[in-house]
N, C-alpha and C positions, 0 to 999 in steps of 0.2 A: 504494500500500499504505500503512496504517494503522502509523505507528511508537510512536504511542502517547496516551494522554490528555494534553492538553499542558494546557489548564486547564478549571474550572467557574465559572460565573459565577452568583454570585447577587447577588437584589439589599439595599440595604438605605435606610434613610429618612434619615442621617448618615454620609457617606462618610468626615467626618473622625473621628468615633469610632471607626467600625469599623476604619479601618486601625490609628487605636493598639490597640483591642483586639488584633487578630491581631498586630500586631508587639511588643507586651507578651506574648502569651500564645505564639505560637509563633516568636519569637525573629529573625523575616524582616528581612531589609533595610526601611525605610523607601521606599516607593516615591512614584514622583511623581503625583499626581493630575492628571488631563486632563482636562478638558471639550471636549466633545461635541455640535454645535452642526449639523445639516442637515436639510432635509424631513422632516417625521415625526418626529423622534427628538431627543432632549436630554436631555444626561444629563452625569454628571462619573462618572468607572470609573478603579480601580488595579489594575494586574498584582502581587500579590506573588509574589515567589517562593519557592517550599517547600523548594526542592534539587531535583536530580536532575531539571532540566529540569520540574518539575511546578510548576503558578502555581494560584491562585487568585486571580479575578477580582472586585472588588467593584464594584457599580452602583447609583449612584444616579439614578434615572431621575427626570425630571423631565415629559417630553412623550414620547408611544411605548412604544419595547421597554422592559418590566418595570413599567411604573406600574401596569396592571390585576393583574399576580403580585403587587405589593407590597403593595398594597390589600387583593385576596381573602385571599390566603395569607399576608401577612405577611414580618418580616424575617426574612432568611434563606432564602429561598425559592431555589433551584436553578434559575434560569429558560434557561441552556444549558452545551452540553457542546461542547469543541473537540478535535479530533484534529489530533493533527501528521501531515500525508503527507509523504514524499519529494519527488513531481512532485504539484502541482497542477491543472498543464495537463491530463494524463497523469489524474489520478484524477477530476478533474470531467468530462472527455470521455465514460470509461465510465460515471460516475454516468448524463449524461443520454442517453446512447444506451440505457442499462438504465431510462430513464422520470423520472429525478428532475429536480425543477424548481430549476434554481441562483439564488439568491436575495442582493438586498443584507441591511444590516443589518436593514429597517425590513419585509423579506419582499415586495418589488419584484422580481419575475422578471428577471433580466439575460439578456443574449447573449453574454457575453466567459465566458471559463473561470474567470477569478478577477477579484479587485480587489488592490489594492494600498494599504495602509496608510499612515499618515504613516511609520509606523516601518521600512517597505521592508518587512514580510513579505505576503506574500500570501497574500488568502484567501479564501474563499464560503461562502456557507450552505446547507445544502439545506432546502428546504420543509417547514415544520413538519407538514404534512397527509401527507408523503411519510416520517414516520416518527414516526409514533403520538402526534402532537403537542407531540413534542422539537423543542427549538431545537438544530440541528446545526450545529457550525460547521465548515469545515474550514481547515487553515492548513498554511502553506510557510515557515516560520522562515526569514528571511533576514539577520537581528538578533537582538540578545540584548535581552530588554526591562529 
C-alpha cells in the first residue's frame, strides 16, 4: 500500500546553487550532497527535507538519468516521483504479478523485489513504459534521510 508521496526529483545544472536557493527560500536544513557513480549513471544529488516526511530531491546529472531531460526541458524539470510503501517486497511482487517490470535506477530490469540504497532504504523503480513515461520509484524507508 502506498503511504504517501515521499519525494519528487528535479534536475539542475548546478546542485550547489540549487541547494542554496531551496535552503534560503524554504528554510529547510542544508542537506548532504552525495555523488553517485555507477555503470550508466553519474550524478550528484541532495535530498531536502520539506517537513512531514516530504522531500525534494535535486539531481545534477552528468551521465544517464536526467541528462536528456535537463538538455531538452531545462532547469527544474521533474524527472521522477517516489512513493513510500509499507512493505516494498509485497508491493513489488504485486506489481510484477500485474505485469509491471521492476528496474534499477538506470532502467535495467531486475529480478529482485527491491534494491538497497547506501542509506539502508529499500527501493525499486517501475519501468517508464509501464507508467506513461514517468519514472516512478517505490521506497520503503528504513532510515531517516
